[in-house]
C-alpha positions in Angstrom: 82.8 -64.2 55.5 79.4 -64.1 55.1 79.7 -60.8 53.5 82.1 -62.2 51.0 79.8 -65.0 50.3 77.1 -62.5 50.0 79.2 -60.4 47.6 79.9 -63.3 45.3 76.3 -64.2 45.0 74.1 -62.2 42.7 71.6 -59.9 44.2 68.3 -60.0 42.3 67.4 -56.5 43.3 70.6 -54.9 41.9 71.1 -55.1 38.1 74.5 -55.7 36.6 76.6 -52.7 35.7 76.8 -53.8 32.0 73.0 -54.0 31.8 72.7 -50.5 33.3 75.2 -49.1 30.7 73.6 -51.0 27.8 70.1 -49.8 29.0 71.3 -46.2 29.2 72.8 -46.3 25.8 69.7 -48.0 24.3 67.5 -45.4 26.0 69.6 -42.5 24.8 69.6 -44.0 21.2 65.8 -44.4 21.4 65.4 -40.9 22.7 67.6 -39.5 19.9 65.7 -41.4 17.2 62.4 -40.2 18.6 63.6 -36.6 18.8 64.7 -36.9 15.1 61.7 -38.6 13.7 58.6 -38.6 15.9 59.0 -35.3 17.7 59.0 -33.2 14.5 55.9 -35.0 13.4 54.2 -34.3 16.7 55.3 -30.6 16.5 54.0 -30.4 12.9 50.7 -32.0 13.9 50.4 -29.8 16.9 51.0 -26.7 14.8 48.5 -27.8 12.2 45.8 -28.4 14.7 46.6 -25.1 16.4 46.3 -23.3 13.1 43.1 -25.2 12.3 41.6 -24.3 15.6 42.7 -20.7 15.4 41.7 -20.5 11.8 38.3 -22.0 12.6 37.8 -19.5 15.4 38.9 -16.7 13.1 36.6 -17.9 10.3 33.8 -18.3 12.9 34.4 -14.7 14.1 34.4 -13.5 10.4 31.3 -15.4 9.6 29.6 -14.0 12.7 30.7 -10.5 11.8 29.4 -11.1 8.2 26.2 -12.5 9.5 25.8 -9.4 11.8 26.5 -7.1 8.8 24.0 -9.0 6.7 21.4 -8.9 9.5 21.9 -5.1 9.8 21.6 -4.8 6.0 18.4 -6.8 5.9 17.0 -4.8 8.8 17.9 -1.6 7.0 16.2 -2.9 3.8 13.2 -4.0 5.9 13.0 -0.6 7.5 13.3 1.0 4.0 10.6 -1.4 2.7 8.3 -0.4 5.6 8.9 3.3 4.9 8.2 2.7 1.2 5.0 0.8 2.1 3.9 3.6 4.4 4.7 6.2 1.7 2.8 4.1 -0.9 -0.2 3.8 1.5 -0.1 7.6 2.1 0.1 8.2 -1.6 -2.8 5.8 -2.2 -4.9 7.5 0.4 -4.2 10.9 -1.0 -4.9 9.7 -4.5 -8.1 8.1 -3.2 -9.2 11.3 -1.6 -8.4 13.2 -4.8 -10.3 10.7 -6.9 -13.2 10.9 -4.4 -13.2 14.7 -4.6 -13.0 14.6 -8.4 -15.9 12.1 -8.6 -17.9 14.2 -6.2 -17.3 17.3 -8.3 -18.2 15.4 -11.4 -21.4 14.1 -9.8 -22.3 17.6 -8.6 -21.6 19.0 -12.1 -23.7 16.2 -13.6 -26.5 16.9 -11.1 -26.3 20.6 -12.0 -26.4 19.8 -15.7 -29.4 17.5 -15.2 -31.2 20.1 -13.0 -30.6 22.7 -15.7 -31.9 20.4 -18.4 -34.9 19.6 -16.3 -35.5 23.3 -15.7 -35.2 24.0 -19.4 -37.6 21.2 -20.2 -40.1 22.5 -17.6 -39.8 26.0 -19.1 -40.2 24.6 -22.6 -43.2 22.5 -21.5 -44.7 25.5 -19.7 -44.3 27.7 -22.8 -45.8 24.9 -25.0 -48.7 24.5 -22.6 -49.2 28.3 -22.5 -49.1 28.4 -26.3 -51.6 25.5 -26.5 -53.8 27.1 -23.8 -53.6 30.5 -25.5 -54.8 28.9 -28.7 -57.6 27.0 -27.0 -58.6 30.0 -24.9 -58.5 32.2 -28.0 -60.8 29.8 -29.8 -63.1 29.5 -26.8 -63.1 33.3 -26.2 -64.0 33.9 -29.8 -66.9 31.4 -29.6 -68.0 33.1 -26.3 -67.8 36.5 -27.9 -69.8 35.3 -30.9 -72.5 33.9 -28.6 -72.6 37.1 -26.5 -72.6 39.4 -29.4 -74.7 37.2 -31.5 -72.7 37.8 -34.6 -69.8 36.0 -36.2 -66.3 37.4 -36.1 -65.7 36.5 -39.6 -62.9 38.9 -40.1 -59.7 37.1 -39.1 -57.9 40.2 -38.2 -60.8 41.3 -36.0 -61.0 37.9 -34.4 -57.2 37.9 -33.7 -57.4 41.4 -32.2 -60.2 40.3 -29.9 -58.3 37.2 -28.8 -55.1 39.1 -28.2 -56.9 41.8 -26.1 -58.6 39.0 -24.1 -55.3 37.2 -23.5 -53.7 40.5 -22.5 -56.4 41.0 -20.0 -55.9 37.5 -18.7 -52.1 38.0 -18.4 -52.8 41.1 -16.4 -55.0 39.2 -14.1 -52.7 36.2 -13.9 -50.0 37.6 -11.5 -52.7 38.5 -8.9 -54.4 35.1 -9.4 -51.0 33.3 -9.1 -50.0 35.1 -6.0 -53.4 34.1 -4.4 -53.1 30.5 -5.6 -49.5 30.3 -4.3 -50.3 31.7 -0.9 -53.3 29.3 -0.7 -51.1 26.3 -1.6 -48.7 27.2 1.2 
């Protein structure tokens, strides 16, 4: 009896069968609505995010590869620029050496020309001095001869012949006198 009485009373721990059936139908209906509307949205969002992430990774890899290619290109250009700079430096050195050699040759040529001019001037001055001295010596020798002889050498041809013979004698003595003077100077 007590069992019967217990059966007739509601047990708060056990739900009614109608509530269970209505709850299952409502849950199935909610599941079906979610599967039709929200689940495709979730799938689409998931696929988009996956594509974005994979695309971002792919773009990052492409950017990294492009950056590596650019880096290699710049390194090649830098190496080329270094080679070009070295070549330019070498060319400049060679050109500098060539210019230096040309300037040295020009300077030596100029020095030789100046030396030759100086020698020509010395020779011309020596000849002028010799001519001047010959004239003076000639006049002095004529005076000396007049004093020694006690007569005038009035005849210009005779005077000229006397001066020329005297100068010839002096020229003959000059090499011996020069050799003695040069050895004494040394």
